[in-house]
C-alpha positions as CSV (number, residue, x, y, z in Angstrom):
1,M,-0.1,0.1,-0.1
2,K,2.8,2.3,0.8
3,Q,4.5,1.6,-2.6
4,T,1.3,2.3,-4.3
5,S,0.8,5.5,-2.5
6,I,4.3,6.8,-3.4
7,K,3.8,5.9,-6.9
8,K,0.6,7.9,-7.3
9,M,2.1,11.2,-5.6
10,L,4.7,10.6,-8.0
11,A,2.4,10.7,-11.1
12,L,0.6,13.4,-9.6
13,F,3.8,15.7,-9.7
14,L,4.7,14.7,-12.7
15,I,1.4,15.9,-14.4
16,A,1.3,19.2,-12.1
17,A,4.7,20.1,-13.4
18,V,3.4,19.6,-17.1
19,M,0.9,22.1,-16.9
20,L,3.1,24.3,-15.2
21,A,5.4,24.5,-17.5
22,A,2.6,25.0,-20.7
23,F,1.0,27.7,-18.7
24,T,4.5,29.5,-17.9
25,A,5.2,29.1,-21.7
26,C,1.8,30.4,-23.1
27,A,2.6,33.6,-20.8
28,E,5.6,34.3,-22.4
29,K,4.1,34.6,-25.9
30,A,1.3,37.0,-24.7
31,P,3.4,40.1,-25.1
32,D,4.1,39.0,-29.1
33,T,0.9,38.6,-29.9
34,A,-0.4,41.9,-28.5
35,Q,1.7,43.8,-30.6
36,T,0.8,42.7,-34.0
37,Q,-2.9,43.2,-33.5
38,Q,-5.0,46.2,-33.7
39,P,-8.1,46.6,-32.0
40,A,-11.5,46.0,-34.0
41,S,-12.6,49.8,-33.1
42,D,-11.5,52.7,-31.3
43,A,-14.0,51.4,-28.0
44,A,-11.7,48.2,-27.6
45,V,-8.8,50.6,-26.9
46,P,-8.7,52.5,-22.9
47,A,-9.2,55.9,-22.9
48,D,-5.5,56.7,-21.8
49,D,-4.3,54.6,-24.5
50,K,-6.3,56.3,-27.0
51,A,-4.9,59.5,-26.0
52,A,-1.5,58.6,-25.8
53,E,-1.8,57.1,-29.7
54,T,-3.4,60.5,-30.6
55,S,-0.6,62.7,-29.3
56,T,2.4,60.6,-30.8
57,A,0.8,59.8,-34.2
58,T,2.0,62.1,-37.2
59,P,-0.6,63.8,-39.0
60,E,-1.5,63.1,-42.6
61,E,-0.5,66.0,-45.1
62,P,-3.4,67.5,-46.7
63,V,-4.1,66.8,-50.4
64,T,-3.2,69.8,-52.6
65,I,-5.5,70.8,-55.2
66,N,-4.0,72.4,-57.9
67,F,-6.4,75.4,-60.2
68,W,-5.1,77.2,-63.2
69,H,-7.3,79.8,-64.4
70,H,-7.4,83.1,-66.1
71,Y,-8.8,85.5,-63.4
72,S,-6.5,88.5,-63.6
73,A,-3.9,88.8,-60.9
74,Q,-5.0,92.5,-60.1
75,S,-8.8,91.8,-60.3
76,A,-11.5,91.7,-58.0
77,E,-12.6,88.1,-59.0
78,N,-8.9,87.0,-58.0
79,E,-9.0,88.7,-54.7
80,T,-12.3,87.0,-54.1
81,L,-11.2,83.6,-55.5
82,M,-7.8,84.0,-52.7
83,N,-8.7,85.7,-50.0
84,V,-12.9,84.6,-49.5
85,L,-13.4,81.5,-51.8
86,I,-10.1,79.8,-50.7
87,P,-10.3,80.3,-47.2
88,K,-14.0,78.9,-47.2
89,F,-13.0,76.0,-48.8
90,E,-10.3,74.9,-46.9
91,E,-12.0,75.7,-43.7
92,E,-15.0,73.3,-45.0
93,N,-12.4,70.5,-46.3
94,P,-9.6,70.2,-43.9
95,G,-8.1,67.5,-45.7
96,Y,-7.4,69.7,-48.8
97,K,-5.5,72.9,-49.7
98,V,-5.6,74.6,-53.0
99,N,-3.0,76.1,-55.0
100,A,-4.7,78.8,-57.4
101,V,-2.5,79.9,-60.0
102,S,-3.4,82.9,-62.6
103,H,-2.2,82.9,-66.1
104,E,-3.1,85.5,-69.3
105,W,-6.2,83.6,-71.2
106,A,-3.8,83.1,-74.4
107,D,-1.1,81.9,-72.3
108,L,-3.2,79.3,-70.2
109,H,-4.5,77.5,-73.4
110,D,-0.9,77.0,-74.2
111,K,0.3,76.3,-71.2
112,I,-2.3,73.5,-70.5
113,L,-1.2,72.0,-74.4
114,V,2.4,71.7,-73.1
115,S,1.7,70.2,-69.5
116,A,-0.6,67.8,-71.3
117,S,2.3,66.3,-73.5
118,S,4.8,66.4,-70.2
119,N,2.1,65.0,-67.9
120,T,2.3,68.3,-65.1
121,L,-1.3,69.1,-65.8
122,P,-3.2,70.9,-62.7
123,D,-6.4,68.8,-61.3
124,V,-8.6,71.9,-62.3
125,A,-8.7,74.7,-64.6
126,R,-11.1,77.2,-65.6
127,L,-11.5,76.9,-69.3
128,D,-13.1,79.3,-71.7
129,I,-15.6,77.5,-73.4
130,A,-14.4,77.0,-76.7
131,W,-11.5,74.9,-75.0
132,V,-13.6,71.9,-73.7
133,P,-14.2,70.2,-76.7
134,E,-10.5,70.9,-78.0
135,F,-9.3,69.2,-75.0
136,Q,-11.9,66.6,-74.7
137,K,-10.2,65.5,-77.8
138,M,-7.4,65.3,-76.4
139,N,-8.6,62.8,-74.2
140,I,-7.4,64.8,-71.2
141,L,-10.9,65.8,-69.2
142,V,-12.3,63.5,-66.8
143,P,-16.3,62.9,-68.5
144,L,-17.8,64.4,-65.2
145,D,-21.4,62.2,-66.1
146,Q,-19.5,59.0,-66.2
147,Q,-16.9,59.2,-63.1
148,M,-19.1,61.6,-60.9
149,G,-21.8,59.4,-58.9
150,D,-23.8,62.8,-58.2
151,F,-23.6,64.5,-61.1
152,N,-26.9,65.2,-62.1
153,D,-27.9,66.4,-58.8
154,V,-24.8,69.1,-59.2
155,A,-25.8,69.9,-62.8
156,G,-29.2,70.5,-62.2
157,Q,-28.7,73.2,-60.1
158,L,-26.5,74.9,-62.7
159,L,-28.0,77.1,-65.5
160,P,-29.1,74.4,-68.4
161,S,-28.0,77.0,-71.3
162,A,-24.9,77.4,-69.9
163,M,-24.5,73.6,-69.0
164,S,-24.8,72.9,-72.6
165,T,-21.3,74.5,-73.3
166,A,-19.7,71.5,-71.6
167,V,-21.5,68.7,-73.5
168,V,-19.4,66.9,-76.3
169,K,-20.4,63.9,-78.2
170,G,-23.0,63.5,-75.5
171,S,-21.1,63.6,-72.2
172,Y,-20.3,66.1,-69.7
173,Y,-16.6,67.3,-69.6
174,A,-17.0,70.5,-67.4
175,L,-19.5,72.1,-65.6
176,A,-20.5,75.7,-66.4
177,L,-18.8,78.1,-63.9
178,N,-20.1,81.8,-64.8
179,T,-21.4,82.8,-68.2
180,N,-22.3,85.9,-70.3
181,T,-24.2,86.9,-73.6
182,K,-25.1,90.1,-75.6
183,I,-27.7,92.4,-75.7
184,L,-28.9,95.4,-77.5
185,F,-27.2,98.8,-76.4
186,Y,-28.8,101.7,-78.2
187,N,-28.6,105.7,-78.3
188,A,-31.3,106.6,-76.3
189,D,-31.0,110.4,-77.6
190,A,-30.9,109.5,-81.0
191,L,-33.8,107.4,-80.9
192,A,-35.9,109.3,-78.8
193,E,-35.1,112.8,-81.2
194,A,-36.0,110.4,-84.2
195,G,-39.3,109.6,-82.7
196,I,-38.2,105.6,-83.1
197,E,-39.2,103.4,-80.4
198,V,-36.7,100.6,-78.9
199,P,-36.8,97.8,-81.6
200,K,-38.0,94.7,-80.5
201,T,-38.1,92.5,-83.7
202,M,-35.7,92.3,-86.1
203,D,-37.5,94.4,-89.0
204,E,-37.9,96.8,-86.3
205,M,-34.1,97.1,-85.8
206,F,-33.0,96.9,-89.4
207,A,-35.6,100.1,-90.3
208,A,-34.2,102.0,-87.2
209,I,-30.6,101.2,-88.2
210,H,-31.6,102.7,-92.0
211,A,-33.2,105.8,-90.3
212,L,-30.5,106.1,-87.5
213,S,-27.2,106.1,-90.4
214,G,-26.5,109.2,-92.4
215,T,-24.4,112.4,-91.2
216,N,-24.8,114.3,-87.8
217,A,-24.5,118.0,-87.6
218,N,-21.0,118.1,-87.9
219,G,-21.2,116.6,-91.1
220,Q,-19.5,113.2,-90.2
221,Q,-20.8,109.8,-91.2
222,V,-23.0,107.8,-88.7
223,W,-23.3,104.4,-89.0
224,G,-26.9,102.7,-87.7
225,L,-25.5,99.1,-86.3
226,N,-21.7,98.7,-85.3
227,E,-19.4,95.0,-85.1
228,P,-16.5,94.8,-84.7
229,A,-15.9,92.0,-86.2
230,L,-17.5,88.9,-88.6
231,A,-17.2,86.2,-86.9
232,G,-19.5,83.7,-84.9
233,W,-19.5,85.5,-81.8
234,N,-20.8,88.5,-84.1
235,V,-23.4,86.8,-86.5
236,L,-24.6,84.3,-85.2
237,P,-27.4,86.4,-82.9
238,Y,-28.5,87.5,-86.5
239,I,-28.3,84.1,-88.1
240,W,-30.1,82.4,-85.2
241,S,-33.1,84.7,-84.3
242,N,-33.8,84.1,-88.4
243,G,-34.0,80.6,-87.9
244,G,-30.7,79.9,-89.7
245,N,-27.8,78.0,-88.0
246,I,-24.5,76.6,-88.7
247,T,-24.7,73.1,-87.9
248,D,-27.4,70.4,-86.9
249,D,-28.2,70.1,-83.0
250,A,-25.6,67.0,-83.1
251,C,-22.8,69.2,-84.4
252,T,-22.1,66.7,-87.4
253,T,-23.2,68.1,-90.6
254,A,-23.5,71.6,-91.5
255,T,-24.5,71.4,-95.3
256,G,-28.5,72.5,-95.0
257,Y,-27.9,74.6,-92.2
258,V,-25.0,77.3,-93.1
259,N,-26.5,77.3,-96.3
260,S,-30.1,77.1,-95.7
261,P,-32.8,80.0,-96.9
262,E,-33.1,81.2,-93.4
263,T,-29.5,81.4,-92.9
264,A,-28.9,83.2,-96.5
265,A,-31.9,85.7,-95.7
266,A,-29.8,86.9,-92.3
267,V,-26.8,87.2,-93.9
268,Q,-27.9,89.0,-97.1
269,K,-29.6,91.8,-94.5
270,L,-26.0,92.5,-93.1
271,V,-24.8,92.5,-96.5
272,D,-27.5,95.2,-97.7
273,L,-26.7,97.1,-94.5
274,Y,-23.2,97.5,-95.6
275,A,-23.5,98.1,-99.2
276,N,-26.1,101.4,-97.8
277,G,-23.2,102.7,-95.5
278,E,-25.1,101.9,-92.7
279,F,-22.9,98.6,-90.9
280,T,-19.4,99.1,-90.1
281,G,-17.1,98.6,-87.0
282,F,-14.7,95.5,-88.3
283,N,-12.9,97.3,-91.1
284,S,-9.6,98.6,-91.2
285,G,-8.8,102.1,-89.4
286,A,-12.7,101.6,-88.1
287,I,-13.3,104.0,-84.9
288,P,-13.4,101.3,-81.8
289,M,-16.6,100.6,-80.5
290,T,-16.6,102.4,-77.1
291,D,-15.6,105.5,-78.6
292,G,-17.6,105.0,-82.0
293,F,-20.9,104.6,-79.4
294,G,-19.9,107.1,-77.0
295,T,-19.4,110.0,-78.8
296,G,-22.7,109.1,-80.8
297,R,-20.9,108.2,-84.3
298,Y,-22.7,104.3,-84.0
299,M,-26.1,104.3,-83.0
300,M,-26.7,100.3,-82.0
301,L,-24.6,97.6,-81.0
302,L,-24.8,94.0,-79.5
303,E,-22.4,93.2,-76.7
304,G,-21.8,91.6,-73.2
305,P,-22.1,93.4,-69.5
306,W,-18.2,94.6,-69.9
307,K,-19.9,97.3,-71.9
308,T,-21.4,99.1,-69.3
309,A,-18.2,99.9,-66.8
310,E,-16.5,100.8,-69.9
311,L,-18.9,103.3,-70.7
312,A,-19.3,104.3,-67.0
313,G,-15.5,105.1,-67.0
314,A,-14.8,106.7,-70.9
315,Y,-18.0,108.3,-71.1
316,P,-20.4,108.5,-67.9
317,D,-22.7,111.0,-69.1
318,F,-23.2,109.3,-72.6
319,N,-27.4,108.3,-72.3
320,Y,-27.9,104.9,-73.5
321,G,-30.4,102.3,-73.3
322,T,-30.7,98.5,-73.1
323,S,-32.9,95.6,-74.6
324,E,-32.9,92.2,-75.6
325,V,-31.6,91.1,-79.3
326,P,-34.7,92.1,-81.5
327,A,-36.3,88.9,-82.0
328,G,-36.7,87.1,-85.5
329,S,-38.7,84.3,-86.8
330,A,-37.5,82.2,-84.3
331,G,-37.2,84.5,-81.7
332,S,-34.8,86.5,-79.5
333,I,-31.7,84.4,-79.7
334,S,-28.2,85.6,-78.4
335,V,-24.8,84.1,-78.2
336,L,-23.7,82.2,-75.1
337,G,-20.1,83.2,-74.2
338,G,-18.4,82.6,-70.7
339,E,-16.0,80.1,-68.9
340,D,-16.2,76.2,-67.4
341,I,-14.3,74.3,-65.0
342,A,-12.9,71.5,-65.9
343,M,-11.1,68.2,-64.2
344,F,-7.9,66.8,-65.7
345,N,-7.4,63.0,-66.1
346,T,-4.5,62.8,-64.2
347,A,-6.5,64.6,-60.9
348,N,-6.6,64.1,-56.9
349,K,-10.7,63.0,-58.6
350,E,-12.1,63.1,-54.9
351,G,-10.4,66.6,-53.9
352,A,-11.0,68.0,-57.3
353,W,-14.9,67.3,-57.6
354,K,-14.9,68.9,-54.1
355,F,-13.8,72.2,-55.4
356,M,-15.9,72.0,-58.7
357,K,-19.1,71.5,-56.3
358,F,-17.9,74.8,-54.3
359,M,-17.1,76.8,-56.9
360,T,-20.5,76.2,-58.7
361,S,-22.3,76.3,-55.1
362,E,-24.5,78.9,-54.1
363,Y,-22.4,80.6,-51.7
364,A,-19.1,81.1,-54.6
365,Q,-21.1,82.1,-57.1
366,E,-22.9,85.0,-55.0
367,E,-19.3,86.1,-53.9
368,M,-18.5,86.1,-57.5
369,A,-21.3,87.9,-58.6
370,K,-20.4,90.8,-56.2
371,C,-17.4,91.2,-58.7
372,G,-19.6,91.1,-62.1
373,Q,-19.3,87.6,-63.0
374,I,-23.0,86.5,-64.0
375,P,-23.6,83.5,-61.6
376,V,-24.6,80.0,-63.3
377,N,-26.4,78.3,-60.1
378,M,-30.1,78.9,-60.3
379,T,-30.4,79.6,-56.9
380,A,-27.7,82.7,-57.0
381,L,-29.2,83.7,-59.7
382,D,-32.4,84.7,-57.6
383,S,-30.4,86.2,-55.1
384,Q,-30.8,89.7,-54.2
385,T,-26.8,90.6,-55.2
386,V,-27.7,89.6,-58.5
387,K,-30.8,91.4,-59.4
388,D,-28.9,94.6,-57.8
389,A,-26.0,94.1,-60.3
390,S,-25.0,96.2,-63.1
391,F,-25.2,92.7,-65.4
392,A,-28.9,92.3,-64.3
393,P,-30.2,93.5,-68.0
394,F,-28.6,90.2,-69.3
395,L,-30.0,87.6,-67.0
396,E,-33.0,86.9,-69.7
397,A,-31.2,86.8,-72.7
398,I,-28.7,84.3,-71.0
399,T,-31.8,82.1,-70.7
400,T,-32.2,82.2,-74.3
401,A,-29.0,82.3,-75.6
402,K,-27.1,79.8,-77.9
403,A,-23.4,77.8,-77.4
404,R,-21.6,78.2,-80.6
405,P,-21.0,74.3,-81.7
406,T,-18.9,72.5,-79.0
407,V,-16.5,70.9,-81.5
408,A,-13.2,70.5,-81.7
409,S,-13.0,72.2,-84.9
410,W,-14.5,75.3,-84.0
411,S,-11.8,77.6,-84.1
412,E,-10.7,76.6,-87.7
413,I,-14.9,76.4,-88.6
414,D,-15.1,79.8,-87.1
415,N,-11.9,81.4,-89.0
416,A,-13.7,79.8,-92.2
417,L,-17.1,81.6,-91.3
418,T,-15.3,84.9,-90.8
419,V,-13.4,84.5,-94.4
420,A,-16.7,83.8,-95.8
421,M,-19.0,86.4,-94.1
422,T,-16.1,89.2,-95.2
423,D,-16.4,88.1,-98.9
424,M,-20.1,88.4,-98.9
425,I,-20.4,91.6,-96.8
426,V,-17.3,93.8,-97.8
427,N,-16.5,92.0,-101.5
428,G,-20.1,91.5,-102.4
429,A,-19.9,88.1,-102.7
430,D,-22.8,86.2,-103.9
431,V,-24.4,85.2,-100.7
432,Q,-25.8,81.4,-101.3
433,Q,-22.9,80.4,-103.4
434,T,-20.4,81.2,-100.9
435,L,-22.5,79.7,-98.0
436,D,-22.6,76.6,-100.2
437,Q,-18.9,76.5,-100.6
438,L,-18.7,77.2,-96.6
439,A,-21.1,74.0,-96.3
440,V,-18.7,71.8,-97.6
441,T,-15.9,73.2,-96.1
442,I,-17.2,72.8,-92.2
443,D,-18.4,69.3,-93.2
444,G,-14.8,68.8,-94.1
445,L,-13.4,70.2,-90.6
446,L,-16.4,68.3,-88.9
447,A,-15.3,64.9,-90.0
448,E,-11.7,65.2,-89.0
């Protein structure tokens, strides 16, 4: 019995020793396991430990959004951008900084072309609306409606006519940023003295031009209508309002549009005005537009909101009035200008999109309106700031104005149009034959 008890005691001792060794081994491995595992959530970390982690962690560097634009460096727009809008954006988006760089208009275009070839494009840029299809053809712009999930919500807050400038081949490659158009400026005293009502139709306008042209009391020639050039920006309001066009709506063909009877009739009106000595401004040596209008040598012209400031500065006492572009058979249709904001395909897309949405927000748009920029955000357009602005007479016109064809070849098309218009108006070339040939030329450019 004694021997059996001793054996049992030895066995129990051995078992206890093995268990102790195993427990010790597990305890030694525990610290290594704790170092390699992360807590499933902040709630799993004790408050003191969490505070320590926060105080010793290196904060992430903010993402820089590079924004190129052509607001003049000394302008009120640039001051608002730098001192109001960007600080506000960075305050609302603490993970981002904006590096805004001002360029001259032509320099910005060329800088983008060079940067595209060297892969040094910015994230975002303010583009002339005519540049959007050009850069889209180069495959350097982001199709926003395809890649931004809330695009429709954002675009739905912006003026449809302005957003039409961002559409290329059925997709949107920008957001409208600011807009402008042209309306009728007329010599109020001259119309009153001649007993002529402000023209509401194209026919009334042409009759007024004829009546107001001739010579003044000093024996100087007076012209009823001034246009400083014969490009699309200048002649399209006359063509569109008369039911004519340059291309079809899809911008795929010019034949049947630029040489249509409606287009030809509108051009013939301008040809006749010039032949009668009633239309000028585009000739070599012509009086500059502001001077000619302010001194009573030009009776009427179609111009943009910048003309208001120019006249206030140069001819503060000149009595003039403004009205919408007189309506033709197709209505009152002016030409749409302005700028869009676009994202390049090398951008930090999340940050770039945040900035683009901010720049088209009600807040940013109303701040820029204080500097004379016509907003595209429809809520901002309804603000008292906008209603009281000097550009208020243009607000109705921007709703019916049309954009020039959004095609990459527009610059070449516009040059061909200018040459043809000059040939017909100045040189007396046959209108229909010239437009027929122009249609062939434009069709070739559209096919490239």
